[in-house]
TIKOLVEX-751052 format. One record per atom (N, C-alpha, C): x, y, z; atom name; residue number from 0. Coordinates in steps of 0.2 Angstrom, whole numbers. Example, Ala and Ser with C-alpha at 12.3 -4.5 7.8 and 13.67 -1.06 7.14 Angstrom:
BEGIN
- 66_-28_39_N_0
- 62_-22_39_CA_0
- 66_-16_39_C_0
- 64_-11_35_N_1
- 68_-5_36_CA_1
- 64_0_39_C_1
// end
This chain:
BEGIN
- 118_-26_62_N_0
- 114_-20_61_CA_0
- 107_-23_60_C_0
- 102_-20_63_N_1
- 95_-22_62_CA_1
- 93_-18_56_C_1
- 88_-20_52_N_2
- 85_-17_47_CA_2
- 81_-11_49_C_2
- 81_-6_45_N_3
- 76_0_47_CA_3
- 69_-2_44_C_3
- 64_-1_48_N_4
- 57_-2_45_CA_4
- 54_4_44_C_4
- 51_5_38_N_5
- 48_11_36_CA_5
- 41_10_33_C_5
- 36_15_34_N_6
- 30_15_32_CA_6
- 29_21_27_C_6
- 27_20_21_N_7
- 27_25_16_CA_7
- 21_28_13_C_7
- 16_29_18_N_8
- 9_30_15_CA_8
- 7_38_15_C_8
- 10_42_20_N_9
- 7_48_22_CA_9
- 11_54_22_C_9
- 8_60_21_N_10
- 12_66_22_CA_10
- 15_66_29_C_10
- 11_63_34_N_11
- 13_63_41_CA_11
- 20_60_42_C_11
- 22_56_37_N_12
- 29_52_38_CA_12
- 34_55_34_C_12
- 33_60_30_N_13
- 38_63_26_CA_13
- 41_69_29_C_13
- 44_68_34_N_14
- 48_73_38_CA_14
- 55_72_37_C_14
- 58_76_32_N_15
- 65_75_30_CA_15
- 69_77_35_C_15
- 74_72_37_N_16
- 79_74_42_CA_16
- 77_73_49_C_16
- 70_71_50_N_17
- 68_70_57_CA_17
- 67_63_59_C_17
- 65_62_65_N_18
- 64_55_68_CA_18
- 58_52_64_C_18
- 58_46_63_N_19
- 52_42_59_CA_19
- 47_42_64_C_19
- 41_44_62_N_20
- 35_44_66_CA_20
- 31_37_65_C_20
- 28_35_71_N_21
- 23_30_70_CA_21
- 26_23_70_C_21
- 31_21_67_N_22
- 33_14_66_CA_22
- 38_12_71_C_22
- 39_16_77_N_23
- 44_14_82_CA_23
- 43_7_85_C_23
- 36_5_86_N_24
- 35_-1_90_CA_24
- 36_-7_86_C_24
- 37_-6_79_N_25
- 39_-12_75_CA_25
- 46_-14_76_C_25
- 50_-10_80_N_26
- 57_-12_81_CA_26
- 57_-16_88_C_26
- 61_-20_89_N_27
- 62_-23_96_CA_27
- 65_-17_101_C_27
- 63_-17_107_N_28
- 65_-12_112_CA_28
- 72_-10_111_C_28
- 77_-14_110_N_29
- 84_-13_109_CA_29
- 86_-9_103_C_29
- 81_-8_98_N_30
- 83_-5_92_CA_30
- 79_2_92_C_30
- 77_4_97_N_31
- 73_11_97_CA_31
- 78_16_95_C_31
- 85_16_96_N_32
- 89_21_94_CA_32
- 89_22_87_C_32
- 87_17_83_N_33
- 87_18_76_CA_33
- 82_23_74_C_33
- 77_25_78_N_34
- 72_30_76_CA_34
- 75_37_77_C_34
- 80_37_81_N_35
- 83_44_82_CA_35
- 87_46_76_C_35
- 89_42_71_N_36
- 93_44_66_CA_36
- 89_47_60_C_36
- 92_52_56_N_37
- 88_55_51_CA_37
- 86_49_46_C_37
- 81_50_42_N_38
- 78_45_38_CA_38
- 76_48_31_C_38
- 76_44_26_N_39
- 73_46_20_CA_39
- 66_43_19_C_39
- 61_47_18_N_40
- 54_45_18_CA_40
- 52_41_12_C_40
- 57_38_8_N_41
- 56_34_2_CA_41
- 62_29_2_C_41
- 60_23_-1_N_42
- 66_19_-2_CA_42
- 66_18_-10_C_42
- 72_18_-13_N_43
- 73_17_-20_CA_43
- 77_11_-22_C_43
- 74_7_-27_N_44
- 78_2_-30_CA_44
- 83_5_-34_C_44
- 88_0_-36_N_45
- 93_3_-40_CA_45
- 91_6_-47_C_45
- 85_4_-49_N_46
- 83_7_-55_CA_46
- 75_8_-54_C_46
- 73_14_-55_N_47
- 66_16_-54_CA_47
- 63_16_-61_C_47
- 59_11_-62_N_48
- 55_10_-68_CA_48
- 48_13_-69_C_48
- 46_16_-64_N_49
- 40_19_-64_CA_49
- 39_24_-69_C_49
- 32_24_-72_N_50
- 31_29_-77_CA_50
- 24_32_-75_C_50
- 22_38_-77_N_51
- 15_40_-77_CA_51
- 10_35_-80_C_51
- 4_34_-77_N_52
- 0_29_-80_CA_52
- -1_30_-87_C_52
- -3_36_-90_N_53
- -4_37_-97_CA_53
- 2_35_-101_C_53
- 8_37_-99_N_54
- 14_35_-103_CA_54
- 15_27_-103_C_54
- 14_24_-97_N_55
- 15_17_-96_CA_55
- 10_14_-101_C_55
- 4_16_-101_N_56
- -1_12_-105_CA_56
- 0_13_-112_C_56
- 3_19_-114_N_57
- 5_21_-121_CA_57
- 10_16_-124_C_57
- 15_15_-119_N_58
- 21_11_-121_CA_58
- 19_4_-122_C_58
- 15_2_-117_N_59
- 13_-5_-117_CA_59
- 7_-7_-121_C_59
- 4_-2_-124_N_60
- -2_-3_-129_CA_60
- -8_-6_-125_C_60
- -9_-3_-119_N_61
- -14_-5_-114_CA_61
- -19_0_-114_C_61
- -25_-2_-112_N_62
- -31_2_-110_CA_62
- -30_4_-103_C_62
- -29_10_-101_N_63
- -28_12_-94_CA_63
- -34_10_-90_C_63
- -40_12_-93_N_64
- -46_11_-89_CA_64
- -47_3_-87_C_64
- -45_-1_-92_N_65
- -46_-8_-91_CA_65
- -41_-11_-86_C_65
- -35_-9_-87_N_66
- -30_-12_-83_CA_66
- -30_-9_-75_C_66
- -30_-3_-74_N_67
- -30_0_-67_CA_67
- -35_5_-66_C_67
- -41_4_-69_N_68
- -46_9_-68_CA_68
- -49_9_-61_C_68
- -48_3_-57_N_69
- -51_2_-51_CA_69
- -46_5_-45_C_69
- -40_8_-47_N_70
- -35_11_-43_CA_70
- -37_18_-42_C_70
- -35_21_-36_N_71
- -36_28_-35_CA_71
- -32_30_-28_C_71
- -32_37_-27_N_72
- -29_39_-21_CA_72
- -34_39_-15_C_72
- -32_38_-9_N_73
- -36_39_-3_CA_73
- -33_45_0_C_73
- -37_50_1_N_74
- -35_56_4_CA_74
- -39_57_11_C_74
- -35_59_16_N_75
- -39_60_23_CA_75
- -35_67_25_C_75
- -39_72_23_N_76
- -36_79_24_CA_76
- -29_79_20_C_76
- -23_81_24_N_77
- -17_82_20_CA_77
- -14_75_19_C_77
- -16_70_22_N_78
- -13_63_21_CA_78
- -15_59_15_C_78
- -11_56_12_N_79
- -12_53_5_CA_79
- -9_46_5_C_79
- -14_41_3_N_80
- -12_34_2_CA_80
- -15_32_-5_C_80
- -14_26_-6_N_81
- -17_23_-12_CA_81
- -22_17_-10_C_81
- -28_16_-14_N_82
- -32_11_-13_CA_82
- -35_9_-19_C_82
- -39_4_-19_N_83
- -42_1_-25_CA_83
- -49_-2_-24_C_83
- -53_-2_-29_N_84
- -60_-5_-28_CA_84
- -58_-13_-29_C_84
- -61_-17_-24_N_85
- -59_-24_-24_CA_85
- -66_-28_-23_C_85
- -67_-32_-28_N_86
- -73_-37_-28_CA_86
- -79_-33_-30_C_86
- -81_-27_-26_N_87
- -86_-23_-28_CA_87
- -84_-16_-30_C_87
- -89_-12_-33_N_88
- -87_-6_-35_CA_88
- -88_0_-30_C_88
- -90_-3_-24_N_89
- -91_2_-18_CA_89
- -87_0_-12_C_89
- -82_-5_-13_N_90
- -78_-7_-8_CA_90
- -70_-6_-10_C_90
- -67_-3_-5_N_91
- -59_-2_-7_CA_91
- -55_-6_-1_C_91
- -49_-8_-4_N_92
- -44_-11_1_CA_92
- -38_-6_1_C_92
- -35_-5_7_N_93
- -29_-1_7_CA_93
- -26_-3_14_C_93
- -20_1_15_N_94
- -17_0_22_CA_94
- -20_3_27_C_94
- -21_0_33_N_95
- -24_3_39_CA_95
- -21_10_41_C_95
- -14_10_40_N_96
- -11_17_42_CA_96
- -13_23_38_C_96
- -16_21_32_N_97
- -19_26_28_CA_97
- -25_30_31_C_97
- -29_26_35_N_98
- -35_28_38_CA_98
- -34_30_45_C_98
- -29_27_49_N_99
- -28_28_56_CA_99
- -21_31_57_C_99
- -20_36_61_N_100
- -14_39_62_CA_100
- -10_36_68_C_100
- -4_39_69_N_101
- 1_36_74_CA_101
- -2_36_81_C_101
- -7_39_82_N_102
- -10_39_89_CA_102
- -16_34_90_C_102
- -17_31_84_N_103
- -23_27_84_CA_103
- -30_30_83_C_103
- -29_36_80_N_104
- -35_40_79_CA_104
- -37_39_72_C_104
- -44_38_70_N_105
- -46_38_63_CA_105
- -45_45_60_C_105
- -42_45_54_N_106
- -41_52_51_CA_106
- -48_54_48_C_106
- -49_60_48_N_107
- -55_63_46_CA_107
- -56_65_39_C_107
- -62_65_36_N_108
- -63_68_29_CA_108
- -60_63_24_C_108
- -60_57_25_N_109
- -57_52_20_CA_109
- -61_51_14_C_109
- -58_52_8_N_110
- -61_51_2_CA_110
- -57_47_-3_C_110
- -61_43_-7_N_111
- -57_39_-13_CA_111
- -58_43_-19_C_111
- -52_44_-23_N_112
- -52_47_-29_CA_112
- -50_42_-34_C_112
- -55_39_-38_N_113
- -53_34_-43_CA_113
- -49_38_-49_C_113
- -45_34_-52_N_114
- -42_36_-58_CA_114
- -46_38_-64_C_114
- -53_35_-63_N_115
- -57_37_-68_CA_115
- -59_44_-68_C_115
- -58_48_-63_N_116
- -60_55_-63_CA_116
- -67_55_-60_C_116
- -70_50_-58_N_117
- -77_50_-55_CA_117
- -77_51_-48_C_117
- -76_56_-45_N_118
- -75_57_-38_CA_118
- -73_64_-36_C_118
- -71_65_-30_N_119
- -70_60_-25_CA_119
- -76_58_-22_C_119
- -76_52_-19_N_120
- -82_49_-15_CA_120
- -80_47_-8_C_120
- -84_50_-3_N_121
- -82_49_4_CA_121
- -82_42_6_C_121
- -78_40_11_N_122
- -78_33_14_CA_122
- -83_33_19_C_122
- -87_28_19_N_123
- -92_26_25_CA_123
- -88_24_31_C_123
- -88_29_36_N_124
- -84_27_42_CA_124
- -86_22_46_C_124
- -93_20_46_N_125
- -96_15_50_CA_125
- -94_8_47_C_125
- -92_8_41_N_126
- -90_2_37_CA_126
- -83_0_38_C_126
- -78_4_40_N_127
- -71_3_40_CA_127
- -69_-3_45_C_127
- -66_-8_42_N_128
- -63_-13_46_CA_128
- -55_-14_45_C_128
- -52_-15_50_N_129
- -45_-15_50_CA_129
- -42_-20_54_C_129
- -36_-22_52_N_130
- -32_-28_56_CA_130
- -30_-26_63_C_130
- -30_-19_64_N_131
- -28_-17_71_CA_131
- -30_-10_71_C_131
- -32_-8_78_N_132
- -34_-1_79_CA_132
- -28_4_80_C_132
- -22_0_80_N_133
- -16_4_81_CA_133
- -11_1_76_C_133
- -12_2_69_N_134
- -8_-2_65_CA_134
- 0_0_65_C_134
- 1_6_67_N_135
- 8_7_67_CA_135
- 12_5_73_C_135
- 8_2_78_N_136
- 11_-1_84_CA_136
- 10_-8_84_C_136
- 9_-11_78_N_137
- 8_-18_78_CA_137
- 12_-21_72_C_137
- 12_-28_72_N_138
- 15_-31_66_CA_138
- 12_-29_59_C_138
- 16_-29_54_N_139
- 14_-27_48_CA_139
- 8_-31_45_C_139
- 8_-37_47_N_140
- 2_-41_44_CA_140
- -5_-39_46_C_140
- -5_-34_51_N_141
- -11_-32_53_CA_141
- -13_-25_50_C_141
- -8_-23_46_N_142
- -9_-16_43_CA_142
- -13_-16_36_C_142
- -20_-19_37_N_143
- -24_-19_31_CA_143
- -31_-16_33_C_143
- -34_-13_28_N_144
- -41_-10_29_CA_144
- -45_-11_24_C_144
- -52_-12_25_N_145
- -57_-13_20_CA_145
- -62_-8_22_C_145
- -65_-5_17_N_146
- -70_0_19_CA_146
- -75_1_13_C_146
- -81_3_14_N_147
- -86_4_9_CA_147
- -86_11_7_C_147
- -88_13_1_N_148
- -89_20_-1_CA_148
- -97_22_0_C_148
- -98_28_1_N_149
- -105_30_2_CA_149
- -109_29_-5_C_149
- -105_28_-10_N_150
- -109_27_-17_CA_150
- -104_23_-21_C_150
- -106_19_-26_N_151
- -102_15_-30_CA_151
- -99_20_-35_C_151
- -93_17_-38_N_152
- -90_21_-43_CA_152
- -93_18_-50_C_152
- -97_22_-53_N_153
- -100_20_-59_CA_153
- -95_18_-65_C_153
- -96_13_-68_N_154
- -92_11_-74_CA_154
- -86_8_-72_C_154
- -84_7_-66_N_155
- -78_5_-64_CA_155
- -78_-3_-64_C_155
- -73_-6_-65_N_156
- -72_-14_-65_CA_156
- -68_-15_-59_C_156
- -70_-17_-53_N_157
- -66_-19_-47_CA_157
- -61_-25_-49_C_157
- -56_-25_-45_N_158
- -51_-31_-45_CA_158
- -54_-37_-42_C_158
- -53_-42_-44_N_159
- -54_-49_-40_CA_159
- -48_-50_-36_C_159
- -49_-55_-32_N_160
- -43_-57_-27_CA_160
- -40_-64_-30_C_160
- -34_-64_-30_N_161
- -30_-70_-33_CA_161
- -32_-76_-28_C_161
- -33_-81_-31_N_162
- -34_-87_-26_CA_162
- -28_-91_-24_C_162
- -22_-89_-28_N_163
- -16_-93_-26_CA_163
- -10_-88_-27_C_163
- -5_-89_-25_N_164
- 1_-85_-26_CA_164
- 7_-89_-27_C_164
- 10_-88_-33_N_165
- 16_-92_-35_CA_165
- 22_-87_-36_C_165
- 27_-89_-32_N_166
- 33_-84_-32_CA_166
- 39_-88_-35_C_166
- 44_-84_-38_N_167
- 43_-77_-39_CA_167
- 38_-76_-45_C_167
- 36_-69_-45_N_168
- 30_-68_-50_CA_168
- 31_-61_-52_C_168
- 30_-60_-59_N_169
- 30_-53_-62_CA_169
- 23_-50_-60_C_169
- 23_-44_-57_N_170
- 17_-40_-55_CA_170
- 17_-33_-58_C_170
- 11_-30_-57_N_171
- 10_-23_-59_CA_171
- 8_-19_-53_C_171
- 12_-14_-52_N_172
- 10_-10_-46_CA_172
- 8_-3_-48_C_172
- 2_0_-47_N_173
- 0_7_-49_CA_173
- -1_10_-42_C_173
- 3_16_-41_N_174
- 2_19_-34_CA_174
- 4_26_-34_C_174
- 2_30_-29_N_175
- 4_36_-28_CA_175
- 11_36_-26_C_175
- 14_42_-25_N_176
- 21_43_-22_CA_176
- 26_42_-28_C_176
- 24_44_-34_N_177
- 29_44_-39_CA_177
- 32_50_-40_C_177
- 37_51_-35_N_178
- 41_57_-34_CA_178
- 37_63_-32_C_178
- 30_62_-30_N_179
- 26_67_-27_CA_179
- 20_63_-24_C_179
- 17_65_-18_N_180
- 13_61_-15_CA_180
- 7_59_-19_C_180
- 4_64_-23_N_181
- -2_62_-26_CA_181
- -1_60_-34_C_181
- 5_59_-36_N_182
- 7_58_-43_CA_182
- 7_50_-43_C_182
- 3_47_-48_N_183
- 2_40_-49_CA_183
- 8_38_-53_C_183
- 11_32_-52_N_184
- 16_29_-56_CA_184
- 14_21_-57_C_184
- 16_19_-63_N_185
- 15_12_-64_CA_185
- 21_8_-66_C_185
- 22_2_-63_N_186
- 28_-1_-64_CA_186
- 27_-9_-65_C_186
- 30_-12_-69_N_187
- 31_-19_-69_CA_187
- 37_-21_-65_C_187
- 36_-25_-60_N_188
- 41_-27_-55_CA_188
- 40_-34_-53_C_188
- 43_-36_-48_N_189
- 43_-43_-46_CA_189
- 41_-44_-38_C_189
- 37_-49_-37_N_190
- 36_-51_-30_CA_190
- 41_-57_-30_C_190
- 46_-56_-25_N_191
- 52_-61_-25_CA_191
- 51_-67_-21_C_191
- 48_-66_-14_N_192
- 48_-72_-10_CA_192
- 44_-70_-4_C_192
- 42_-75_0_N_193
- 38_-74_6_CA_193
- 43_-73_11_C_193
- 43_-68_15_N_194
- 48_-67_21_CA_194
- 45_-68_28_C_194
- 38_-70_28_N_195
- 36_-71_35_CA_195
- 28_-73_34_C_195
- 26_-76_39_N_196
- 18_-78_39_CA_196
- 16_-78_46_C_196
- 10_-74_47_N_197
- 7_-73_53_CA_197
- 3_-80_55_C_197
- 1_-81_61_N_198
- -3_-86_63_CA_198
- -10_-86_60_C_198
- -12_-80_58_N_199
- -19_-80_55_CA_199
- -19_-81_47_C_199
- -13_-82_45_N_200
- -12_-84_38_CA_200
- -10_-79_33_C_200
- -10_-73_35_N_201
- -7_-67_31_CA_201
- 0_-67_30_C_201
- 3_-67_24_N_202
- 10_-67_23_CA_202
- 13_-60_21_C_202
- 19_-59_22_N_203
- 23_-54_20_CA_203
- 27_-56_14_C_203
- 27_-52_9_N_204
- 30_-53_2_CA_204
- 35_-48_1_C_204
- 42_-50_0_N_205
- 47_-45_-2_CA_205
- 46_-43_-10_C_205
- 46_-37_-12_N_206
- 45_-35_-19_CA_206
- 51_-30_-20_C_206
- 52_-30_-27_N_207
- 58_-25_-29_CA_207
- 54_-19_-33_C_207
- 48_-18_-32_N_208
- 45_-12_-34_CA_208
- 47_-6_-31_C_208
- 47_0_-34_N_209
- 49_6_-31_CA_209
- 42_9_-27_C_209
- 43_13_-22_N_210
- 38_16_-19_CA_210
- 40_23_-16_C_210
- 35_26_-13_N_211
- 37_33_-10_CA_211
- 31_35_-6_C_211
- 31_40_-2_N_212
- 25_43_2_CA_212
- 19_44_-3_C_212
- 14_40_-1_N_213
- 8_40_-5_CA_213
- 7_33_-8_C_213
- 12_29_-8_N_214
- 11_22_-11_CA_214
- 7_17_-6_C_214
- 7_18_0_N_215
- 4_13_5_CA_215
- -3_12_3_C_215
- -4_5_3_N_216
- -11_2_2_CA_216
- -12_0_-6_C_216
- -7_2_-10_N_217
- -7_0_-17_CA_217
- -7_-8_-18_C_217
- -11_-10_-23_N_218
- -12_-17_-24_CA_218
- -6_-20_-28_C_218
- -4_-26_-27_N_219
- 1_-29_-31_CA_219
- -4_-33_-36_C_219
- -4_-32_-43_N_220
- -8_-35_-47_CA_220
- -5_-40_-52_C_220
- -9_-45_-53_N_221
- -7_-50_-57_CA_221
- -13_-51_-62_C_221
- -13_-48_-68_N_222
- -19_-47_-72_CA_222
- -23_-42_-69_C_222
- -29_-44_-68_N_223
- -34_-39_-64_CA_223
- -36_-42_-57_C_223
- -31_-46_-54_N_224
- -32_-49_-48_CA_224
- -27_-46_-43_C_224
- -29_-45_-37_N_225
- -25_-42_-31_CA_225
- -21_-48_-28_C_225
- -15_-48_-27_N_226
- -11_-53_-24_CA_226
- -10_-50_-16_C_226
- -9_-44_-16_N_227
- -8_-41_-9_CA_227
- -8_-34_-9_C_227
- -6_-30_-4_N_228
- -6_-23_-4_CA_228
- 1_-21_-1_C_228
- 4_-15_-4_N_229
- 10_-13_-1_CA_229
- 9_-9_5_C_229
- 14_-11_10_N_230
- 13_-7_17_CA_230
- 20_-4_19_C_230
- 26_-6_16_N_231
- 32_-2_19_CA_231
- 38_-5_16_C_231
- 44_-4_20_N_232
- 50_-6_17_CA_232
- 54_-8_23_C_232
- 60_-12_22_N_233
- 65_-13_27_CA_233
- 72_-12_23_C_233
- 76_-9_27_N_234
- 83_-7_24_CA_234
- 88_-5_29_C_234
- 94_-7_28_N_235
- 99_-5_33_CA_235
- 101_2_31_C_235
- 100_4_24_N_236
- 102_11_22_CA_236
- 97_13_17_C_236
- 91_15_20_N_237
- 86_18_16_CA_237
- 87_24_12_C_237
- 92_28_14_N_238
- 94_34_11_CA_238
- 98_33_4_C_238
- 100_26_3_N_239
- 103_25_-4_CA_239
- 99_21_-8_C_239
- 99_22_-15_N_240
- 96_18_-20_CA_240
- 100_12_-20_C_240
- 97_6_-20_N_241
- 101_0_-20_CA_241
- 97_-6_-24_C_241
- 101_-11_-26_N_242
- 98_-17_-29_CA_242
- 94_-20_-23_C_242
- 89_-24_-26_N_243
- 85_-28_-21_CA_243
- 90_-33_-18_C_243
- 89_-34_-11_N_244
- 93_-39_-7_CA_244
- 89_-40_-1_C_244
- 92_-45_3_N_245
- 89_-47_10_CA_245
- 89_-41_14_C_245
- 93_-36_13_N_246
- 93_-30_18_CA_246
- 91_-23_14_C_246
- 87_-24_9_N_247
- 85_-18_5_CA_247
- 79_-20_1_C_247
- 73_-19_3_N_248
- 67_-22_-1_CA_248
- 61_-18_2_C_248
- 56_-17_-3_N_249
- 49_-15_-1_CA_249
- 45_-22_1_C_249
- 40_-21_4_N_250
- 36_-27_6_CA_250
- 28_-26_6_C_250
- 24_-31_5_N_251
- 17_-31_5_CA_251
- 14_-36_9_C_251
- 8_-36_10_N_252
- 5_-42_14_CA_252
- -1_-44_10_C_252
- -2_-51_10_N_253
- -7_-54_6_CA_253
- -14_-53_8_C_253
- -19_-54_4_N_254
- -26_-53_5_CA_254
- -28_-61_7_C_254
- -27_-62_13_N_255
- -29_-69_16_CA_255
- -31_-69_23_C_255
- -33_-74_25_N_256
- -36_-74_32_CA_256
- -41_-69_34_C_256
- -40_-65_40_N_257
- -45_-61_42_CA_257
- -46_-55_37_C_257
- -41_-53_33_N_258
- -41_-48_28_CA_258
- -46_-50_23_C_258
- -45_-56_20_N_259
- -50_-58_15_CA_259
- -57_-59_17_C_259
- -58_-62_23_N_260
- -64_-62_26_CA_260
- -68_-56_27_C_260
- -64_-51_29_N_261
- -67_-44_30_CA_261
- -69_-41_23_C_261
- -65_-42_18_N_262
- -67_-40_12_CA_262
- -73_-43_9_C_262
- -74_-50_10_N_263
- -79_-53_7_CA_263
- -86_-51_11_C_263
- -85_-50_17_N_264
- -91_-48_21_CA_264
- -93_-41_19_C_264
- -88_-37_18_N_265
- -90_-30_16_CA_265
- -93_-30_9_C_265
- -92_-35_5_N_266
- -94_-36_-2_CA_266
- -101_-40_-2_C_266
- -103_-42_4_N_267
- -109_-46_4_CA_267
- -109_-53_2_C_267
- -103_-56_3_N_268
- -101_-63_1_CA_268
- -100_-67_7_C_268
// end
């Protein structure tokens, strides 16, 4: 049996009991029948360790602003994903399918809502760079986006980009989709292993973090550095909560190759 491929970023994909939208061309042609089956718009690990950011910070004795103050929601009308200030306080990284729909059309009215509460701030549409104009019809390693905001987020400390990646590694993921599209959740989890590498150098990383609709684009954080961004899941049985395995995992893509070059260009470096 082939693994089901899922994309968990947007309200558009949360159609309970319906056919999965958008991700069909990520299957070989022989697997198109998989798309006709009912699907669950979220994949769960055996244990959901997510907590609301305030509660997570209280338990861990952390400053929420210092740890994840650069993270926020990306809203494009009714569609919701996650993004984060990266390198500069007016530049965000996220998944391309957060900004581009299943038809390849840019979503309208996209705003960034930082956790600091200073927002929402509109995204500068002229600045958007993505790995693909049709991210849901292309391989996952092209599902990245970089964009500038029309104004900086004052007082925010953007994340840096990790220069190296050692696996397995404990990471922090702060993302929307914590049992509701716009509800943020924080979790310490694990980046387990590299599961693929594209010719342009971007790698896919299997993770055991929990996610849901609204999580797409969220950073995998090591300290205050971004290792990659969450883009989707693969599972034979996404309707079941299961332990991490080769047939049930969420995955991210690394900020390398053209993704990193686009980020540095947008940041003026």
